[in-house]
N, C-alpha and C positions, 0 to 999 in steps of 0.2 A: 503492500498499497503503501512507503513511502519513495519506490521511484526506482529500486537499488533492484539492478538487474543480476536474476539468476541462475539466466540460460542465454547461450547464442553460437547464432551456428555459420560463418561466413566462406562461400566458395561458392562462384562465382557462374566455376562452370555447373555447379548443381542444382543449382539456385537462383532462378536470377530477376527474378520478375515475381517476388512473390505473393500474393492473391489471399488464399485464404490459411487459417493452419487447425487442429482438431489433433490429438494425445486418449491416448487411450488407455486403457487397463498398465498394460506394460511395461506407460512410459516411455511405446513409441511414439513419432513427430512424423505429422502428414500434411506436409504441407501440398498447394494448387501450386504450380509455375504458370503462366496465364506466357506468355513468351513460348514456352514451349509446350504447351498442350499438354503435362504430366503429370503427379503426380507423387512425389518423392518420398521415403519414407527414411528417415531417425534417426539411428541407431537411439537410445536415452543417454548414453555413453557420449553422444556424437562422434566416439569416431567412424561408424562408415555409417554407408547412407547405401541409397536407390533405389533406380526406375520402381517404380509401384507398378502406377499404371498411363499409360497414352495417350497419345490421337488415334491410333487401331481400336482402342476400347471406347471410345464415341466423345474419350476429351476432345471438348472445343473450347479456346483460351476458359480456363477452369478458373473461378473465383472466390469460389469460399467449399466450405469442408464438414459438417458434421458427424466426431464420431458417434451414436447411440450401442453407448455399453451393454446395456439389459439383450439384442440381440447378437451383437459384435457386426455389425455392418456400416459403414463407409456413405458419405452422401456425402457426395458431390455435384454440384451448382454445374454446369457452360455459363458463360457472358451471354450465349445466342440458342438458344433452342434448348436441346437437354439438360435436365439433370438424369443423374443413377444413382445407384443405390446397389455395390460395393458387398460380396459376403467375403469378411478379415478372415473370418474363426479355419481354417487353414492356418493361419500364419501367429497362433497363437504364441505358439512354439516357439521361436528362434523368427525373426524377422530378416534375417542379418544375421 
């Protein structure tokens, strides 16, 4: 609440234009990238990252994301056209 940084990640090759962020129960961080048309997942310790979803999955300028803890699903909303709901339960054991 005092504006203290508690977590940061900087790698322009992975995240160039972040638009949305969500964190799930295992503390993996999901970032939507508008310019790259993808969702990247970052490990809690920030040492690993990988592209989880891409334009091939229907992403077109993704702008927002929300994690549903009860259903273990990730909602990703595009700037244009559709929003998508992805089941990420298979990722629970180890994202990266």
